[in-house]
N, C-alpha and C positions, 0 to 999 in steps of 0.2 A: 103199700107204698110202691110207687113206680120207680123205674130206674132214673128217670129225670129228677125226681125229688131226692133220691139218694145222692146223685152227683151234686146237685145244688147244695144239699146239706153238708157234704164233705167239703166243697169249696168255701162255704160260709165259715165252717169251723177252721179251715186253713187260714182264711183271711183274719179271723179273730185272733188266732194264735200268732200270726205274723205281726199284727198290730201290737199285741202285748209284748212280743219279743222286741219290737222296735222301740217301745217305751222304755224298756229296761236296758237296752243296748243301743242307745241313740248314736254313739260315735261309729259303731260298726254299720249301722243302718245308713248313715249319711255317706260313709265310704262306699257302701254297696250302691247307693243311688248315683254317686258320681261316676263309678265305674260303668254302671248301666247306661247312663246318659252319654258318656264318652263313647261307648261302643255303638250306640244308636247313631250318634252324630258321625262317627267314622264310617259306618256302613251306609248311611244315607247320603252323605256328601263325600263320596270317594274321590281321592286325589289321584290322578293318573300320573305316575312318574315315568318319564321317558316317552309316553305316548305309544300309539300303535303304528309302527313304521309301515306295516303292510297297508294301512288305510291311506297313507300319504306317500306314494312313490315319489322318488326324487324328480322324475321327469315331469310330474304334475306340478310340483313346486317351482320348477324352473320355468315352465310355461307361464304360470301366473305372475311371476316376478318380472317377466320381460315386458 
């Protein structure tokens, strides 16, 4: 048995165990999914608070507004 087959078998067993756990603990599984999707959305669509002031010096902003 090669290392690739061993890794694949371990991952398949982990997936089966996770599915069975999800069937019996559905509420915890749904809460986990919601946390996971919220984290992905938060990381993917980052909101910049305050902006990067170094990227927009005040002199550039004043020239564009005139």
